[in-house]
C-alpha positions in Angstrom: 11.8 23.9 14.9 11.0 21.6 12.0 8.4 20.5 9.5 7.1 16.9 9.9 4.9 15.1 7.4 2.8 11.9 7.4 2.3 11.0 3.7 -0.2 8.2 3.2 -2.1 6.8 0.3 -5.2 8.7 1.3 -4.0 11.9 3.0 -1.0 14.1 3.8 -0.7 15.6 7.2 2.0 18.4 7.5 2.9 19.8 10.9 5.0 22.7 11.9 6.6 21.4 15.1 8.0 23.9 17.7 10.7 23.2 20.3 8.0 22.1 22.8 6.6 19.5 20.2 3.4 21.6 19.7 2.0 20.9 16.3 0.4 23.2 13.8 -1.2 20.9 11.3 -2.5 21.1 7.7 -4.3 18.1 6.2 -4.9 17.5 2.5 -5.9 14.6 0.2 -2.9 12.8 -1.3 -4.7 12.2 -4.6 -2.6 9.3 -5.6 -4.7 8.5 -8.7 -3.6 11.7 -10.3 0.0 10.5 -10.6 3.5 10.9 -9.3 4.0 14.6 -10.2 0.7 15.6 -8.7 1.5 13.9 -5.4 4.9 15.5 -5.3 3.4 18.9 -6.0 1.0 18.3 -3.1 3.9 17.6 -0.8 5.7 20.8 -2.0 2.5 22.9 -1.5 1.7 21.7 1.9 5.2 22.3 3.2 5.1 25.8 1.8 1.8 26.5 3.5 3.4 25.5 6.9 6.8 27.0 6.2 8.5 29.3 8.8 11.9 31.0 8.4 12.9 29.2 11.6 12.5 25.7 10.2 15.8 23.8 10.5 14.8 20.4 8.9 12.1 18.4 7.3 11.1 14.9 8.6 8.8 12.6 6.6 7.0 9.3 7.3 6.0 7.9 3.9 3.8 5.0 3.1 6.2 2.9 1.1 9.5 1.0 1.1 12.2 3.6 1.9 16.0 3.5 1.6 16.6 5.7 4.7 20.3 6.3 4.0 19.7 7.7 0.6 16.3 9.2 1.3 14.8 7.3 -1.7 11.2 6.0 -2.1 12.0 2.5 -3.5 8.4 1.7 -4.1 4.9 2.7 -2.9 2.5 -0.1 -3.7 -0.7 1.9 -2.9 0.4 4.7 -5.2 0.6 4.7 -9.0 2.9 2.1 -10.6 5.5 4.6 -11.6 5.8 5.9 -8.0 9.2 4.3 -7.4 12.9 5.2 -7.2 12.1 8.8 -6.2 15.0 10.7 -4.6 12.6 12.7 -2.3 15.4 13.7 0.1 17.5 15.3 -2.7 14.5 16.9 -4.3 13.3 18.6 -1.2 16.7 19.6 0.1 17.3 21.3 -3.3 14.0 23.2 -3.0 14.0 24.1 0.8 17.7 24.3 1.6 17.4 22.3 4.9 18.2 18.7 5.8 15.5 16.2 5.0 15.0 12.9 6.8 12.8 10.2 5.3 11.5 6.8 6.6 8.5 4.5 6.3 5.3 5.8 7.9 4.6 2.7 10.0 8.2 2.7 11.3 7.6 6.4 12.3 4.3 5.4 13.9 5.9 2.7 16.0 8.8 4.9 16.9 6.5 7.7 18.0 4.4 5.3 20.1 7.6 3.9 21.7 8.9 7.3 22.8 5.7 9.3 23.4 2.8 6.9 23.5 1.6 3.5 24.4 5.0 1.8 24.1 7.0 4.0 26.4 7.5 1.3 29.0 8.5 -1.5 26.5 11.7 -2.5 24.7 10.4 -4.6 21.9 7.4 -3.1 20.1 5.5 -4.3 17.1 3.3 -1.6 15.4 0.8 -1.8 12.6 -0.9 1.0 10.7 -4.3 -0.3 9.5 -5.4 2.0 6.8 -5.7 1.8 3.0 -3.1 -0.8 3.3 -1.1 -2.3 6.3 2.3 -1.0 7.3 4.5 -2.5 10.0 7.2 -1.2 12.3 9.5 -2.8 14.8 11.3 -0.9 17.5 14.0 -2.5 19.7 15.3 -0.5 22.6 13.8 2.7 21.1 15.6 2.2 17.7 13.9 1.2 14.5 14.8 -2.2 12.9 14.5 -1.9 9.2 16.0 -5.1 7.9 19.0 -5.4 5.5 16.8 -4.4 2.5 14.3 -2.1 4.2 11.6 -4.8 3.9 10.3 -4.9 7.5 7.7 -2.2 6.7 6.4 -4.4 3.9 5.9 -7.6 5.9 2.1 -7.4 5.4 2.8 -8.7 1.9 5.0 -11.6 2.9 2.4 -13.7 4.8 -0.5 -15.3 3.0 -3.7 -15.3 5.1 -6.1 -16.6 2.5 -5.0 -19.0 -0.3 -6.5 -17.7 -3.5 -7.9 -14.7 -1.6 -8.3 -11.1 -2.7 -5.6 -9.7 -5.1 -3.2 -7.1 -3.6 -1.3 -4.3 -5.4 1.8 -6.4 -4.6 0.6 -9.0 -7.1 -0.1 -11.7 -4.5 -3.5 -13.0 -3.5 -4.6 -13.2 0.1 -1.6 -11.6 1.8 -2.1 -9.9 5.1 -2.8 -6.5 3.5 -5.2 -7.9 1.0 -7.1 -9.7 3.7 -7.2 -7.3 6.7 -6.8 -3.7 5.4 -9.3 -0.9 4.7 -9.3 -1.9 1.1 -10.1 -5.5 2.1 -13.1 -4.4 4.2 -14.5 -2.4 1.3 -14.0 -5.3 -1.2 -15.6 -7.9 1.2 -18.6 -5.6 1.6 -18.9 -5.2 -2.2 -18.8 -9.0 -2.6 -21.6 -9.3 -0.1 -23.8 -6.4 -1.3 -22.6 -5.4 -4.8 -22.3 -1.8 -3.4 -19.2 0.3 -2.9 -18.9 2.0 0.5 -16.0 3.4 2.5 -14.7 1.7 5.6 -16.2 4.6 7.6 -19.6 4.0 6.0 -19.4 0.3 6.6 -18.6 0.8 10.3 -21.6 3.2 10.6 -23.9 0.5 9.2 -22.4 -2.1 11.5 -23.1 0.2 14.5 -26.7 0.4 13.3 -26.8 -3.4 13.6 -26.8 -4.0 9.9 -25.8 -7.7 9.6 -24.0 -7.6 6.2 -21.7 -4.8 7.4 -21.0 -6.7 10.6 -20.2 -9.8 8.6 -17.7 -7.9 6.5 -16.0 -6.5 9.6 -15.9 -9.9 11.3 -14.2 -11.4 8.2 -11.5 -8.7 8.4 -11.2 -9.1 12.1 -10.5 -12.8 11.8 -7.9 -12.2 9.1 -6.3 -9.5 11.3 -6.1 -12.0 14.2 -4.4 -14.6 12.0 -1.9 -12.1 10.7 -1.1 -10.7 14.2 -0.5 -14.2 15.5 2.1 -14.9 12.7 4.1 -11.8 13.5 3.8 -12.2 17.3 5.1 -15.8 16.9 8.1 -14.5 14.9 9.1 -11.3 16.7 8.0 -12.1 20.3 7.3 -8.4 21.2 6.4 -6.9 24.6 3.4 -5.1 23.1 1.5 -4.7 19.8 0.2 -1.3 19.0 -2.5 -0.7 16.3 -3.1 2.6 14.5 -4.6 4.0 11.3 -8.2 4.6 10.3 -9.3 0.9 10.5 -8.1 0.7 14.1 -10.9 3.1 15.0 -13.5 0.3 14.4 -14.0 -1.0 17.9 -15.9 -4.1 16.6 -12.6 -5.5 15.2 -10.8 -6.0 18.4 -12.5 -8.7 20.3 -12.9 -11.2 17.4 -9.4 -10.4 16.2 -7.9 -11.2 19.6 -10.0 -14.4 19.9 -8.8 -15.6 16.5 -5.2 -14.5 17.2 -5.0 -16.7 20.3 -6.0 -19.8 18.3 -2.8 -19.4 16.3 -0.2 -18.4 18.9 2.7 -20.8 19.2 3.0 -20.6 23.0 0.7 -19.7 25.9 3.2 -17.2 27.2 2.4 -15.0 24.2 -1.3 -14.7 25.3 -0.2 -12.0 27.8 1.1 -9.7 25.2 -1.1 -6.6 25.2 -2.8 -5.6 21.9 -3.6 -1.9 22.2 -4.8 1.0 20.2 -2.5 3.9 19.5 -2.3 6.5 22.2 -1.2 9.3 19.9 -3.7 8.8 17.1 -2.9 10.7 13.9 0.1 12.4 15.6 2.1 9.2 16.1 3.7 9.3 12.6 4.4 13.1 12.8 6.0 12.8 16.2 8.0 9.6 15.3 9.4 11.3 12.2 10.8 14.1 14.4 13.1 11.5 16.0 14.6 10.3 12.7 17.5 12.7 13.1 18.5 11.3 16.5 
């Protein structure tokens, strides 16, 4: 039995996981704007609420660049600026007296889908979590590929989709995250209307056939398609799996795939399936449980 967490920029999901992989979940807001110590206290509190004397380990998928060997959050671009070089593994092991395993949330998402979800039949899987930002994971033969400097999860910042585009927390303009994330959708909508709305609210307006909301979603969809093409060309996966809150917007998929095909390097890549997560919000939780193996 173990505790598994999905710690994102918007929410924390904590699950008590029994030996049959049944989940008892608690969900709270991350509250990143309140600072590092507040977020860490939220993590402590939610673990304590789900604690059981039979817990043998704690596994965490965290939205940031992670040194998996040391269990250190190197940086978390969608958190406060001082949220870096945090020895989370050591801090939690001291508090809870059980082993702690820590990795990037998108890597956990992709691992979870590869073992339990949409990627079970495939060997090379490319996964993206489309939420506040964009995380990426690569699984090869059911094992996570992190890169020598743990930068694979941050590849959304390494490709520029729009020259002189929206500014990202990474400092660049027009990178994949800045152009195709939930934050991007909200910014494009504000540029068009002058109003601030969440991605969920924008999607609701689009479903009501409101043209400006649809225009903002189409902009993000095209950028998403360009970004997907870049990474498919580089990594040549068997399948691409999309998760996160933004992936729930059905209107994204068709224009994104149409745009993606315009930029693929070889027609053989056209057959690669682009699918939605099968596990939904449980993908990161379940993937994190396999970090110890």
